N, C-alpha and C positions, 0 to 999 in steps of 0.2 A: 544075838543082834535082834532088835525089835523090828516088827513089821509095820511099815508106814504105807499110807496110800501112795500108789505108784503112778499118780497122774503126771504126765509130762516127761516121763523118763525116756532117755535115749541112751545108747551105749557107745562110748568112745573106747576103742580097743587100747591095749597097753601101749602100742606104738604111738597112737594119737595122743594119749595122755602125756607120754614122755615128751613128744614134740611140743605140745601145748606148754609144758613146763620148761621146755628147752633143756631136757636132761636125757642122757643115754639110758637105754634099758640094759638089764643084765645080759641079755642075749646079744645086743650090739657090742657090748664090751668084750664078750667072749669071741665074737667074730673078729674084732680088731686084733685081739691077742693072737688068734689063730693065723690071721693074715700076716701079722708082724713076724711070726716064726717062719712062715713060708718064705716071706721076702728075705729074711735073714739068710736062709739056706740058698736061695737063688742068687743073692748078692755074693755069697761065699763062692759059689760056682763061677760066677762072672769074674771074680777077682783072682781066681786060681792062676798060678804061674807055671805049672808043670805041663807046658805044651811043647810038642815036638817042633812045630814051626808056626810061622805067623798065620798061615792059612787055616790050620787047625784051631788056632786061638780065635781067629775071626769067626769060624763056624761055632765054636763054643760060646763066644760072646753073643752071637745072634740067637743061638738056641736058648741061652739063659734069659736074654732080654725079652724074647717073644714069650717065654714061659712067664716071666715077670708081668709082661703086658696082659697075658690071658688071665692070670690069677687076679690081678688088680681090677681088670675089667669085670671079671665075674663077680667079685665082691662089691664093686661099685653098683653093678646092676641089681645085686641082692639088696643093697641099702635102698636103692631107688624103688625097687619092686615092693619092698616092705611098706613104703609110704604111699603107694598108688591108692590103696584102699583108704589110707588116712586122709588123703586129699578129698576123697568123696565124702568121708565122714564130716570133714570140716565144711564142705559145701552144703551138706544136709543141715548141719548145725546153723550155718549162716542163714539159710533159708528159714529155718525154724525161728531164729532170733528176729529176722525181718518180719515174719508173720505175727509173732507175739508182740513186737513193738508197735505194729500197726493195729493191734487189737485194742479198741477203745475201752474194753471192759476190764483190763488188767489194773491192778492196784498201783498207786504211785510207788509203793515199796518195791513191788516186782519190777516196775519200769526202771527204777534206779539200778536194781541189780542187773537187769538185762543190758542197760547201757554200759555198765562196767565190763561185763562179759564181752559185749560186742567190740569194744575198743581193743581188748586183748586179743580177740579172735582175728581182727584185721591184721595185726602184726604177725600172728601165728601163720595165717595164710600167705602173707607176703614172704615170710621166711621160708615157707615150704616151696613157694614158686621159685624163690632164689636157689633153694637146694636142688630142685630139678634142673635149673639152668647150670648150676655148678657141676652136676653129674654129666650133663651133656658136654660141657667144656672139658671135663676130665677124660671122658671117653674119646672125644675128638682129638685131644692132645696126644693121648697114647697112640692113636692111629697115625697121626701125622709124623710123630717121631719114628715110628716103626717103618713107615713108608719111605722116609728119608734116611733110614738106617742110622739114625743118630742114637745108637744103643747106649752110649754112656749117659747122655741126657735123659734117656728113657729110664735107665736104672736109678738116676738121681731123683726121679719123680717121687714125691711123698705118696704114701698109700692113701687111698680114698677115705674121706671122712663120712661118718653117718650123721653128722651135724654140719651146719655151715661153718667154714673156716672164718675166724674172726675178721679177716681182712677182705671177705667177699662182699661186694656191693649188692644191695637190693632196695627196692622202693620202700620208703618209710623208715629205713634204718637211721638211727641217730648215732653219730660218732664224734669223737674229738679229733680233729685233723689239724695238722700244721699248715701254715700259709703256703709253704713250699710244696705240700702234697696236693694242694688244690690248683687246678689248671697246669699241672706239670705232666710228667710222663705217665704212661699206663702202669697199672699195678701188675703184680705177677700173673694175674688171670686175664690180662688184656682189657681191663676195665679202666675207664677214665672218669674223673670227677671234675666237673666244671661249675663255676658259679652260676646260679639261676639268673636268667635275664628277664627284665620286665619291659613292657612297652611304655615308652615315654615320648610324647610328641611324634607318634607314628614311627618311632625307631626302637628296636629291641636292644637293650643295653643292660649290662650287669653293674652299672655304676653304683647304684644304691646298695646292692649286696656287697660290693667290694669295699665301699666306704665303711659299711657296718663291720666287715671282717677286720679291717685295719684298726677299727676302734677297740677291738676286743683286747683286754689286758694281757692275756697269755697267747702270744702268736704261735705257740707250738701246740695249743690245744683249743682250737676254735670249735664250738659245738655247731654241727650242721646236720640237717636232715636231708636224706637223698630222695630223689624222685626219678623214676625210670622213664625211658623213651621207647615206645613200641617200635618205631621205625629204626632207631639206632640203639639196639639192646645193650651195647657195651658202654654207652655214654650215659652218665648220671649227672643230674643237676643238684647242686648243693645250695640249700636255703639256710642262711644264718638266722633269719628271723625265727623260723620254725624250730631249728635245732636248739637255739638258746632258750626259747620258750619251753620246750620239752625238758631240757637238761637242768635249767636253773629255776624254773618257775612251776611247771606242772609236777615234776617228780618231787620237788622240795616243798610244794604248797606255799610258794612265796608269791606275793602280788607283783604284777608287771604294770608298765605304763600303758595307758590307753588314751586315745583322743576321740572325742565325740565327732562323728561325721554328720549324722542327721537323725531326727526322730523317725521311728518306723513302727509299724504294727506287724507282728508276726502271727500267722494263723496258729502256730504251735505254742508260742510263749506269750502272746498278747502284746500290749504296748511296751515300747522300750526305745533303745537307741542302737544304731549301727555304729560300731567303734572300730578303730584300728589299733591293734596291740603291738607293743614293741618291748623287747627284753630290756631289763633294767640297766644294763651297762651302757646302752647307746644313748647319745644325746640327740634328741629330735625336737625341733621347735614346732610351733603351731603351723607355720607355713609348710614345712617339710612333711608334716604328718598327713597332708591331704592325699598322698599316694604312698603305697608301700605298706609294710606291716602285715599283720594277719587280721583279716576282717572277721569280726565276731559280733554277736548280738547281746546287748545288756538289757534284760527285762527290767521294766521300771520297778517291779516289785523287788528286784535284787539290787537296786541302787541304794546308796546310803540315805538319800533324801528323795523318796518317791514323789513328794510334792513339788520338788524343784524341777524347773524346765532347764536342762543342761543345754547351753548354747553350743553351736558348732565350734569346734576347735578347743573346747574345754578339756583340760588335762586332768585325768583321774587315775586312781590306782585300782586295779581289778585282779581277781583270781580267775584263772581258766576253770570253768565248771564242767560243762559237757562238751565232748569233742570227739572227732574221729581221728584216725591215726595220722593223716596228712594235714590235719587242721584246715580242712577244706572250707571254702566260703559257703555259708549257710548251714554248716555243721558244728559251729563253735559258739557256745554261750559263755558269758563271763558273769561274775558276781562281785559285789563289793563287801559281801558278808562271808568271812572265813568259815562261820559255822555251817554255811550251806554246803561246804565240801564234805561234811560228814553226812554222806548220802543217806537220807531217810531218818537220820537221828533228830529227835526233837528235844532231847535233854542231854545235859553234860554228865549227869550222875551215872556211873557205870553199874552194870550188873556183874557180880563176880561169879566165876565158874572155876571150881577147884578140883584137883585130882591128886591121887597118891602117886608120887614118883616111883615108889617101890613096885607099883603095879603097872604103870603106864610110862612109856618112854615119851617124855614131853618135849624133847629137844626139837623134833620136827614141827610140833605145833608152835613152839616159841619162835622158831625161825620164820614160819609162815605168817604169824601174827604181826610181824614187822612190816609186811607189805600187803598182805591179803585182807579182804574185808570179811567180817563175820556175817553170815547170812542164814536165814531160817529155811529149813527144808520142810518141816512139819512138826506136829505134836500129836500125841496119842495118850489116852487115859487107860492105864492098866492096873487093875486091882486097887482103884482109888488113888493111884499115883500118876502124876503127869510126867511123861517122858518127852523131852524136847530134842529134836534132831536138828543139828546145826552143821553148816558147811564152812570150812576155813581153808581156802585154796583147794588143794586136792584131798583134804582130810574130812571125813565124816565123823562128827562127834555126837554121841548120844549122852544126854545128861538128865538126871532126875531133879525135878524141882523140889528143893528142900525148904518148906515153909517155916520150919523151925528157926533156921538161921538166915532166911531170905537170900539164898544163894543156889546155884546149880552145882550138882555133884556129878562128875563124869563117870559113866558106867561102861562106856565102850568107845574105842577109838579105832577107826579103820581108814586105811589109805585107799580111797575109791577112785581117785581121778575126778573127772567131771561127767556125771551121768544124768544131769537134769538141768533144765532152764527154769523149772518151777521153784525158783528161789526168791526170797523176799529180803530186801535190805532191812536192817533192824532199826527200831526207833531210838536206840540208846547204845552207848559204847559197851563192849564186853571186856572184862579183865581176867586173864588167866593167872591163877595163883596156886601155889602148893597147898595141899590140905593142912599142912602144919600152921599156916598163917591165916586160916579162914576166920579165926576168932580175933585176929589182930587188925582187921580192916573195918572201916566205917561203912556200913551199907545202908542204903535208903530203902526202907520197907515199902513205901508207896511206889517207888520206882520198880521194885521187883514185882509187886502185884500188878502194876500196869504192864510190865513185860509179859507176865504169865497170861494176862487177858489178851494181849496182842497175839501171842502164839496160838492160843485157842481160837481166837477170832479168825486169824489168817487161814488156819487149817480148815475151819468151818466154811469160809468163803471159797476156798480152793477145791472143795469137795466135788463140785460138778461144773467142769469147765464149759460144757455145752450150754447149761443154763445161764452161766455168766455171759457167754458170748451172745446168747439170745437176748439177754437183758441189754447188752451193749447195742444190739441192733435196734432196740426200741428207741434209744436216744439218737442213733444215726438216722432213723426214719424221721424223727422230729427235726433233725438238721435238714433233711430233704424237704420237709414241709415248709420250713423257714425260707429255704432257697426258692421254692416255688412261689411263695407269697411275695418275696422280694421282686421276682421277675414279673408277677402278675399285677401287683398293687403298688409297687414302688414308683411306677411312672404312669402318667397318662400318655397313651400311644396314639399317634396319628399316622396311619398307613398311607403311603403315597403310591400312585401308579402313573403310567405314561409320563415318566420323568424325562424331560429333554433340556438340553443346555441351549437357551436362546441367545444368551450373550455370555461374555467371559465370566461374569460374577452373578449370573441370574439363571435360575432354573424355573421351568414351567412344569406343572404337574396337576394331577387330579387327586381328589381325596373324598372318600365317602363321608367323612366328618366335616363339619364346618370349621375349617382349619383356622381362619382368621378370628372368628368369635371365640372358638374354643381356647386358643392360645392367649387371647387378650384377657379372658376371664381368669385364666390360671395366673397370668402375670400380675393382674390387679390383686388377686387373693394372696400371692406370695409376698413375703417381706422384702425380698430383693429378687431381681431377675437373674436366673442362672444362665450360664452359657448353654446354648442349644445347638444341636448338630443334626445334619442330615446323615442318617446311617444307612449303609448298604449291606445286604446279606451276602457273605462270601464263604467259600469253602477253603479250609486250611489244607496243608499238605497231607495231613492224616485223615482227611475227609470229614472233619468236624465243621458244622455250621457256626459262623460267628458274625455278629454285627460289627462293622467297622465304621468309625466316624470318617466321613469323606468331605464334609464341608461344614464350617461353622456359620450359623445364621447371623445376618447383619440386619437387625430390626425385625419387625413382624411381617409375615407374608401379606401380600395384597390379593384381593379377589379380582378375577378377570371375568371370564364367562361363567356359566353355571358349573359349579363344582371344579372350576379351574382356578389355579392360583399361581402367582409369581413369588418365588423365594429368592431373596437377596442374600448372598453369602460372601465370605472373605477369601474365597479361592478353593478350588477342588484339589483334594489330595487323595487320589485313588491309589490303591496298592499297586506297586510296580510289578513287572514280570518276575523280578528276582525276590519278591517278598514271600513267595510260597502260597499266595492266595489267588483264587480265581473267582470270578463272579458267578453267582447262582443264576441259572437261566430258567424262566424269564426273570429279569432283574426285579429285585424287591428293595424298596426304600421305606424309611420311616423317620419321624421326628418324635422324640420322647421328652416329656416335661416331668422333671422329678417331683414326686410327692414327698417333700422333705420330712414332714412329720412321720409318715409311714416308714420311709427309708431309715430314719433315725431309730424309731422303735424296733423295727425288725432287725436293723443292724446291731443294736444292743443285745437283742435276744440271740442273734447269731454268734456274737462274741462270747456270750455266756455258755452257749452250747459247745463252742470250740474249746473254751477253757475247761469245761467239764470233761469233754472227751480227751483232752490233753492232760487231765489230772491236776489242773492248776486251782486247787481248792485250798483255802486256809486250813481247814480241818480235813486232812487226807482221808480220815475214816469215813467221812460223809459220802465220798464217791462210791465206796463199796456198799454202804448201807442203802443208798438210793438205787444202786444196781440190783442188789439182792437183799431186800429187806427181811425176807423170811429166814435168812441165814445169819442175821445179826444177833449177837449175844449182848443183852443189855449191860451197860457199864455204869454202875452207880458212882457218883462223884463223892469221895470220902468227906469232903468239906460239907456238902449239903446233906449228906446222910447224917452226919453228927448234928448238924444244926436242926434238921427236922426232928430227929429223935429227942432233942432237947426241948422242943416245942417252939413254934413260931408265934410271934406277936402279930395278930391280924389287924389290919388297918380299918377295914369296913366294919361299921357298927353291927351290921346284920350277920357278921361272921364271928363276932366276939362272943365266946361261950362254947362250951364243949358240945352242946346239943344243936348248935346253929350251923347250917350250911355244911353238914358233915361230908356229903358227897363231893361238893365243889372243892372243899379244902383238901380232901384226899387227892383229887386230880391235880391241884396246884402243887402239892407236896411231891407227887410223883414226877411232875414236869421239872421241878427244881433239882431233884436227885439225879435223874438221867443225864449223862454227861455229853451226849451227842445229839440225839434227835427224839423229840416227843410230840405226839399228835393229840389234839383235843377235839373231839366231836362236840360241837355246840349247837344243838337243835334250836329252833326259834324261841326267843325270849328267855333263854337260860342264863343271861348275864355274861356274855362273852366279854363285853367291854369292862365290866366289873372285874372279871378274872384278869384281864390285861393290866388294869390299874393295880390290882393286888400283887401280880407278878412283879411289876416295876417297883412297887414299894419294897417287897422282899429282897429283890436283887440289889437295889441301891442301898438298903439298910446294911446288907451284908458286905457289899463291896462298893463304896461310894465312887470309886474311880472307874467303874465299869463304863464301857461304851455299848449302848443298847440301841438296837434298831427296831422301830415299829413300822411295819410295812404291810401293804395290802394291794390288791389289784385295783381297788377303787379309792379315790380320794376321801370319800365320806367316812369309810371305816377308820382310816388313819386319823382324820381330824376328830372323830368322836372319842377315840382313845386318848389323844393328846389333850383335848379340851377337858375331859373328865379328870385326867391326871392333874392338870394345872389347877382345876377347881379345888382339888383336895390338897395340892402341894404348891401353892402360889409362889413360895420362896424358891422353888426349883426352876422358875421361868427362865432365868438367865442361862441355864444349862440345857435348854431345849432348842432344837433347830428343826424347822420344817422345810424340806427340800421340795421345790416345785417351781415350774416356769410360768404357769397361768394362775395369776392371783384370783381370778374369778372362780376358779374351781376349788378354792380353799375356803373353809369356814372363816367368817369374820373374826371369831374369837382367837383363832390360831394365826392369823395373818401377821401380827407383830413379830412372830418368831420365824418368818420366812427368811431365807438366806439374804436377799437384798436388803431387807429391813434390819437384820442383825448387823450387816456390814455398815449400813448407814448409821446405826447406833454406835458402832465402833468409831466411825468418822466423827460423829458429834462429840464423843468423849474426847477425841484428840483436839477438836476445836475448842472445847472447854479448857483443856490443858493449855492451848495456845493463848486463850484470853487471859487466863490466870498468869501465865509466864510473861505476857506483854507488860503486865504491871510490875512484876517482881524481878524478872530475869530476861531482858531483851535478847540476849545471846541464845538462851534456850528457846525463846519464842521463834527466832529465825530458824533454828534447827527443826522445830516442830512444823513450821510452815513448809520448809523444804521437804520434809518427810511426807506431809499431806499431799503436796504437789506430785510426789513420785508415786504414791499409792492410789490416787483417785483422779480419774479424768472424766468430767461431765460429758454427756453425749447428747447430741441434738436429736437422736432418735428415741429419746425417752428412757433408754436403758443405760444407766451409768456404768462406767468401766472401772473396776478395781484391779489393782495389781494382782496377777494370778497367784503368785507364790504367797503373798501376804494373806489373800483371801482364803487360800487353802489352809493356812495355819489357823486363821480365825474359825473356819468351819470345823476343823479337827478338834478344836478346844471345847466341843460340846459332848455331853455324856448321853443325851437322849435325842435321837434323830428319827424323824418321821418322813416317810416318802412312799410313793407308789413303787411297785416292783420295777417298772421300766424307768420311771423318773430317777430312781436311785443310780442308774447307770449313766446319767448325764455327765459329760466330761467337764462341764463348767466348774471351776474352782476345785478340781480334783475330786469331785463327789464319787466318780467311778472307782476311786482308789481307796475309799474309806473302808476300814476293816472293823469288825464288831466282835465283842465277846459273845453276845447273844443277839439273835434276831427273833422277833415275835411276829409271825405272819398271820394276819387276820384275813377272813374270807379266803382261806387257802384252797377251798374246793372250787373256786371260780377262776383260779390262775392256771394258765397252761404250763407245760413243763419248762419251756425256756423262760417264762416270766418268773416262775418259782426259783429257777437256778440262779438268777441275778443276785438275790439276797443270800441264798444258801452258800454260794461260792465264796462269799466274803465274811462268813461267820464261823466262829469256833463251835457254836452250838445253835440249834434251831428249835423253836417251839412253834408248831403250825396249828392254827385254830381254824376249823372249817366244819362243813356239814355236807357230806356227799349225798344226803337224802334231799338236799335242795339243788338248785340249778348248777349244772356243770359249767366249765369254761365256755364262753360264747364262741361259736364257730364262724369264722369269716365267710362271707358269701362266696368268695372265690373258691373255697374248699368244698362247697356244696354243689358246684357245677360238675356236669358229666366229664368235662375236659380234665378236671383235676383228678378224677378217679382213673382216667386213662393214663395220665402221666405218673400218678402215684397209686399203683394198683393195690397197695396195702391200706389205702385210705378208706377203711370200712367205718361204719357208724360207731362201732365200739371203740375204735382207736381214738376218736375225738370225743365221744360222749362220756366215756369213763374217765373221771378226773384222776390226775396223778395223786391227789390227796387220798382218793378212795383206794387206789392200788397200794399205797403205803399203809393206810389204816388197816386194810384187810390182811396184810402180810407181815407187818411188824409184830414182834413178840408182845404179849399182853402187857408187859411192864413198860412198854414204850408208847402206850396209847390209853386214853380214858375218855369217858363221855360225861357231859353235864346232864343230869337227869331231872332237874327241877326247873320249870319255866315260871316266870313271874309277870310276863307281859299280858297274856290273854286271859280274859275272864273265863271261869271254869268250863262253861259249855263249849266254848271255842277251843280251849286247851284240850278238853276231852276228845273233841272231834279230831284235832290234829294228831293227838297221841294214838288214837284208835286206828286212824287211816294210815299213818306213816311211820310210827315208832313202836309198833307192837308186832312181835314175831313169836310164833309158836305159843300164842296166848299169853306171852309175857310182855307186859307193858314197860316200855323203856323211857317214857317221859311222864312226869307227874306235875301236878299243879302245886306250886310252891307257896301260894298264899290265897286267901279268900278275898275277893274284890268287893268293895262297897259300891253298889249299883245305883244309888238314889240319883246321881247326877248324869246317868247315862241318857242318851237320846231315847232309847227304848229299854227301860229297866226290866220289863217283864219278859221280853223275848230278845235275847242277845243275837240270835241267828234267825234270819228270815229269807224266804224265797219269794221273789216277785216273778210270777209266771208271765211270760210274754209269748203266748202261743201263736199270735198272728204276725209276728215279725218275719222278715225274710233276709237271709244272708245274701250279700252281693260281693262280687269280686272287684278288687282294685289292685291291678298288677298281680303280685303273688300273695297279696294279703286279702282280708275279708272285713266287711263291716255290716252292721245291722242297725238301720236307722230307728226301727221301732224300739229296740232296747235303749238306744241313746235317748229317745224321747221319754221312755219310762224312767230312766235315771234322773233326767231333768225334773220330771213331775215329782219323783221321790224327794229330791233336794228341795223343791219348792214347798212341799208339805212339811218336811222336816224343819225347814227354816222358819216357817210360821209357828211351828210348835215351840222351837227354842226361843223365838222372839217373844212369844206369849209368856213363857217361863221367866224370861229376863224381866219383862214388864211387871209381872206379878210380884217378883222379888221374894217369893216364898222359898226359893231354893238358891243356893249359891250358884253363880253362873260364870263359866269360862268358855271362851271360844273353842269350838271343836275342830280338830284336824280331821280332814276327810281325804281319803285316797280312793280315786276311781281308777281301777286297774282292769286290764283286758289283755288277753294273749296276743291281740292283733294290732299292728301299727295303724292300719286303716281305720279301725274302730276308735282308736285314740284320737285321730284327726277329727272324726265326726263328732265325738263327745266334746272335744275342745270347741268346735264351732257352735254346738247347741248350748254349751255352758256359757260361752261369751254372750250369746243372746239373752240367756237367763239373767246374767249379771246386769245387763242394761235395763231389763224390764223389772227386776227385783233387787234394788240396791242393798236391801237389808241382808242379802245372802252373804256379803262380805263382813257383816257385823257379827254373824254367828258361826261362820265356817271359814276355815283356811283350807282351800281345796287344791289338791295336786292330782293331775291326770297323767297316767303313764302306763307303759306296758308292764306286765308282770316281771319280765326279765330285768327291767331297769329298776324295779322297786325292791329287789332283794337287798336286805340290810337296812331297810327303812321300816317304819311303823306309823300307825295313825290311830286316832280314837275310833273312827268309823271307816270301814272299808266297803266299797261297792264294787262288785265283780261282774263284769259283762261277759257272758259266755259266747255270744254272737251266733253260734252254729244252729242251723235249722234243717240242714240236709247234708247228705254225704257222710263220710267217715269222721270220727272224732278222735282219732289217734293222738293228734296234737293236744286236744283238751284233756285226754286221759293220761298225759305224761305226769307221772307221780311227782317228779321233782318240781315241775312248774306249778302243779296244783297245790303242792305243799306250801310253796311260797305264797300263793294267792290266799290260802286259808289262814295263814299264820301271821298276817300283817296287822290284824285288828286287835286293839286293846279292849274295846267295849262292845261294839256292834259290828256284825258281819252280814251283809245282805247280798244275795246272788240274784242276778237277772238272767233269765233264759227260758227256753222252751223245754219245760221239764219232761213232758211225755216223750219228745223226740230223744232227749238225752238218755232217759231210762231205757228206751227201746234199743238204742245203739250200743249201750254197754252191756246188754245181756250176754251172759257167757264169758264176759271179761271181768276185769277188776271192778267190783261194785263200789266205785268211788262216789259217783253222783247219787246213787241210790241211798247211801248212808247220809250224805249231805242233805238231800231232800227230805229224808225221813226225820232228821233231827231239826229241820228248819220250820219255823212258823210260816203259814201262808200269809201273803200280803198282796195288796194291789198298790200300784205306783201312786195313784192319786190320793188314796186314803190308807197309808201303810200301817196306821196305828189303831184301826177300828177295833172295837171291843170283842167282836166275835172271831178274832184271829185265832187259828188253831194250827197245831203241828200236823204235817202231812203224814198220814198212815198208809195211804194207797197212792198209786201213781196219779198224778194230777191230770185231769182231762183237758182236752184242747177246746 
């Protein structure tokens, strides 16, 4: 037997395994036989007739009966004692299962296997509890008969069983009972079965169950499920609903009838519907379906038409999917897809596993394969051969992977019982065959290779459960961060004090905030006024603090005295004494106004996190990869492997030719070949958008029907990619959709492809059809007019309303979709349900974990492009406060500063990531500076200049980098930010001199002239404000500035992803520490935005002094920059700084 990793092993003893399988052990059979012989001898003594008199006979009867009693009691206690330890083993196993099912880091394959085991374990434990009750009844019955000296009845007692008698009742048992057996006499054990009663109109009645029972075709075999009663242990309730569902639908994998009750969102399964399920034999109409049946949840993703909104009362056919033994409310899910019942299987093509019958007894395996699921225990490489360990029921099968015939060959079979919960459901069916037929079956080579990869990958992921759980904790912490942000930023909060009831519907209170003006501004800003409530802080019965809504506001509060307000409401509804809540003392009240935009964004991120933690990914492999990227084994896609090896036809002219763009083409090829996840690091100017367009070209050429998502944390990145793609492929326009709510945030060139415009285009086409039909076919025209009236409703609010289901069909008919990460999860027109073959994420380094999860959850493959050497995700101000760190103690700087992109890039195998190494944006001196400062490690340069720039049209062709020293400036505070007016003035003077130079050049006409784009950037928001003010004054005094420059002023953080001909960078600082300025990622962005000229403004000597002993960033910048003055930046004696500049 081969040795496999023993992670997650536990030991079920022989008795426990036998009980689990509902089979007797050899020892139990021996005990039964032994007792049978003893009882036969005792009965013989009891029935002997050679007695002298009646008294002697009575004494002999009593002696034999008491001996019979003692022997049977002794064996009954033996049977019970043997299972006492078994009960503890099952309790341990149940706890282990509960713990593992609550572990967010386990794979979807393992979760499916655990759910199956858990359902079977529930029945096992119920049977065992029933057996202990049976033993108690048996022992008590023997005692009672002996006490009453009913020796004949005692001798007629059957000997005790080591398994439950078939007619013993226990909770969860499913039986076929005749109508006469239900609600009739007690059974032989003093147990009674009654129909389950349900509450209807405040009365408990079994009317519905009785009507259902009488509908059943075979009145002698009605399927019912029993449920016990703690207070009346001998009385059991019979449920026909559950019994018939088990017997006729679950066991047979047959669909049942269900009625939609309402739409609902489940934390575990996402959006869907609450349904009531009925067995197929019963006739239930829409009105009757409102009550009764088995309550279940239908995830929208498991419905036949995810885009359809099922109305209340809609009748559908469903399969019971996940369930507990008693089909309890909240524990049952259903599906409309029968393939979902093949837990974990993603393909119908089987993998064959063969064995030699002459060597192995396969009868047990064949019997087990009829009911049990094949599951993976692990795999191991031995002497170059892969040995796969599988579990089938109680059987352990070890098989060798035979790559010659793409099958598994059994090398060992052992009956082990159940000794591990570390089992994974398989992604494909298994078929057991005799070795004689191995060459007579059709096998799928690709399926076998995928199965082998799966086995290796699962074993690799399972190698370190502690590391896996720690990785899961990382995502749970992000869940906590999202909850905190929802609480802190989801609402504007107005705390109230000294609250008194002055009239029946009027409260008077104080507030430190301006309650009237504050609420009025929020109401004016909101599209519609939400319902507002006065909330009171209370303590629940378990001591938990909760805010309860006690009064709904009626209108806006009115100001009275200073800081005193009157609040008008619709009536107080304080929690009653029987509610379990008590007021917190002193009393605390508040009013919250919802920040709908923030609530929507964070709510969508929360849903994505919950979906990830619950394993609801389209590509199940992605969950494990994102949890433990270092343990992922790259999986090449055979289709793309062959296509790349055959040679790709490149679209970009600069890529056409064997010697052109070698590094970039290699990265794109690797991204196409990897089947699950690939990361591309794209330093500044390396042509990330070009790569995205080339990827789209290759993907659509190979598979025109693909659905591809281009997504980013920022609108600009999405629009740049779509615009560039449409420039090169204008004929593809009708297949492009841009998702977004705010048209102002979308580039003009892409706006025609926004959802609303696409839907309006569809409507215009129907109007054209109507106009044509009016002339030729009036009847058809009437039909089209009716259709348009049904699908479109003009709105006075400026946002037209389309029929949701039709709009979703139109939206889904597009092959290329662009969106922001959060915008993708909008529920409008079913956008949150779109699934993609591939998603391409741009600026992935700037997206937070929950933002990235939104597109990754819904894609079969992901290509993420980013640069962790540039800015990380922006951190909300609420998370930077001291209070946040006290509530979230794990919230250290590294938790939020290190991007998820960086974690993945640094840990994924080399075959799953690549870097673009040639930049084309920056002129060579600027490109060299950026490469040397930020992309050189161990003296190896990781970024190179991809072209030589023609400089004759530059503002400053001689010196591409300059430093304007502002030694007499002074930094000043503005809140938490800083500004330096002297630097702002210097920038304005520089612009003035530069504008005159360009104006002269244009007037001379000796050189071609184009307007220059200028980016004025600074790390500080306050400095941005000051520069904006000074530049506005310059524009008024010097109108020609707009003739030669297009100026944009922003912070460094906001300018990532953008570029300009000329970049002016204001450093601001003249005192204190410069840690913020020395942030490598922020400075990288600042230095890499310029195409032609980069000019720094700052106090050089101060900066050089402050960075001594630290990273010599500014030292190198100053060394390579030419000296300049703001008023005359282009004077002839300008030189590069070789020594620290003096003040």
